[in-house]
N, C-alpha and C positions, 0 to 999 in steps of 0.2 A: 264670599261664598260661605253658606252655613251648612256644615256637614253633620249637625247634631241629629238629623233624622236617620243617620246611618250608625249611630251609637247602638251597640248591642248590650248584652248583659254578661256578667261574669268575665270570661277571658277576652271578650271583645269590648269591654266597657271603657269609658273615658278614663277611669282610674287605672286600668291596665295600661292604657296608652301613656299615661303620665309616668308610670314606672319605666316604660321604654325610654322616655325622654331623659329621665334621671340617669339611666344607664349610659346613654349617649354622652351626657355631660361628664360622667365619671371617666369616660374614655378620652376626654379632651376637646369635645366640640362645644363651643360656648357662643356661637353666633346666634343672637336672639331671634333673628328672622327665620333662620333654618329650624331652630327648635320649635318655634311657634307653629310653623307650617306642618312640620312632622307630627306635632301634637294634635293637629286638626284632621289631617288626612286619614280616613279609615282604612288602615292597611289590610284589615280582614276582608274587605271587599275584593281585594286583588289576589286572594289565594282560594284554593278549593275549600268548600265548606268543611270537609273532614279535617282540614288543617287550621281552621280558624282559631282554635284554642292556642295555637302556637304563633299566631300572626304578630304578636308584639314581643316575642322573644328576640333577643339580639342574635339572630341566626338567619342564614339563607334557607329558603324552602323551595322544594320542587314545584314547578308549574307545568310540567309535561314537556315532551319532546326533548328531554335531556337538558332543559333550561331551568333557571332558578330565579326567584326574586331575591335581590341582593340583601345582605345583612343590613339592618337599619343604620348601624354605625357608618358603613361604607357609603350608603346613600347620603347620610348627613355630611360626611367628609367631602365627597365629590361635589355636593351642592354648595357647601361653604366655599370651596375653591372656585366654583363657577361664579359666585357672587363677588369675587375679587376682580372680575373683569371690569374694564372701563365703562362699559354700557350693559344694560339689561333689556335690550329690545328683542333680540332674536337668538334662540339657542337651538342647536341641532343635537338630538340624542340618537346614537346608533345602537340598536338593540333594545327595542321597546319592551320585549318580554310581556309581562302582564300589564304594564302601563303605570306602575307605582311611581317610578322615578319621574316619569313625564308629568304625573299629577302633582308631585312636589314642585317641579320646575314651573308648572303653570301658574303657581301663586307668586312667583318671583320674577318671571320674565313676561314680556308683553306677548310674544308668540313663541310657541314650542313646535318645532318640527321633529318628528320621531319616526325612525325607519325600523321595520322588522321584516326579516327574510322569510319567516315561517307564517304562512297564510292564516292558519287557525289562531295563532297567538295574536297576530295583527288584528283580526276580527274581534277577538275577545277583548283586547285592550281598548279598541275603539268603542265597544259597547259599554265597558265600565266607565270610561272617561265621559261618555255622553250621559250615562246614568247620573254621574256626579255633577253634570252641568258644566264641564270644563271645555268650553267651546273655543278656547284659544290654542288648543292642541291639534295639530294636523298630523294624523297617522298615515303612513305610507307603507304598503306592502312592496318592498323593493330590496335590492342588494345594497346594503349600506356601506360596503367596504370601500367604495369610492366617494362616499359622502353625498352631497346634494348640490352640485354645482349651480343648478338653475335657481336656487334660492340663496346662494352665497352673496356677500360675505356674512359670517355669523360672529356674534359677540363671544359665543362659547360653543365648542363642540365637545360633547361628552360621549365616550365610548363605553358601553356596558358589557364588553367582551374583550378578551385579551388578544391583541394583535401580535403576530410573531416578531415583527420589527416595527420601528417607529413609522407611522403612516404619513409619509411626507406629503402625499397628495392632499391630505386634509389640512395641513398647515396653510396651504395656499388658499383655503376657503375661510380663513380667519380674517377679520378686519384688524387694523392696527389697534392694539389694546386688548385684543381677543385672547382667549385661552383654550387650548386643547387639553383635555383631562382624560387619561386613558391608562389601562393596564397593558403591559407589554411583557412578552415572554411566553414560554410553553410550560415546562414543569416548574421553573423558578420565575414567578411573576412579580412585577414591581409596578406600583402606581406612579405615574409620572405626570408632569404638567409642562406644556410648552406655551410660552407667551410670545406673541408677535408684537414687537415694539418698533418704534421709529429707528432704533439703532440696530435692530436685527432680532434674531431668535434667542430666547433664554429658556433653557431646559432645567427643570428641577426634579430630582428623584425623591420620592416621598416615603413609601413603606411597602412591605411585602403584602401581597394580596392573592386571592384565589378566585378567578373568574372562568366561565366557560370560554372556549376559543371563539375568535372572530372568524366566521366562515363566509366565503363568497357564494353567490348564486341564490336561487329561490328554493323554498321547500313548502 
């Protein structure tokens, strides 16, 4: 996919994008595939035009409805963890938001399923992803708190909102060799990874994070 037609000038230029990648590398992300994809995807397409000058800062930005586009470092971290799964055929993202994380995943997995509970965000994400020609992403307006049993099992499930407890239901939707990557907690949140292996479940605690809460129902 050629994203050059979406290059802007000044604060949305390819040079600005390259500075974002250097910052991510300084924070410890060195996966070449992840860095290459994030260097290509035009993040400014996924934020309001008034915030486009901040699109490549290493910070979360508001996208409306009390939601945010995640900090680039966190997107890179979660994507690098996803690539550690045994297979890269099918990934489920819970919490589409503006669609940026799904766009990144689309370049690394054969099929991306992504669920968003807020209708207008789901619609906007679908429009942006179609604009970029990312036709291997399937956007659903639905309650993602229970996952997507009808499309399971997944190689990776990635949750872009903080669950109050470990979402056991989602572990069952992983294939053997699969990974669930998610923030957990309310005030004091932590990024964790659960791997489903032949021997059982392995859980890894990673780092402190800050995400919006995972909520049930539709909006």
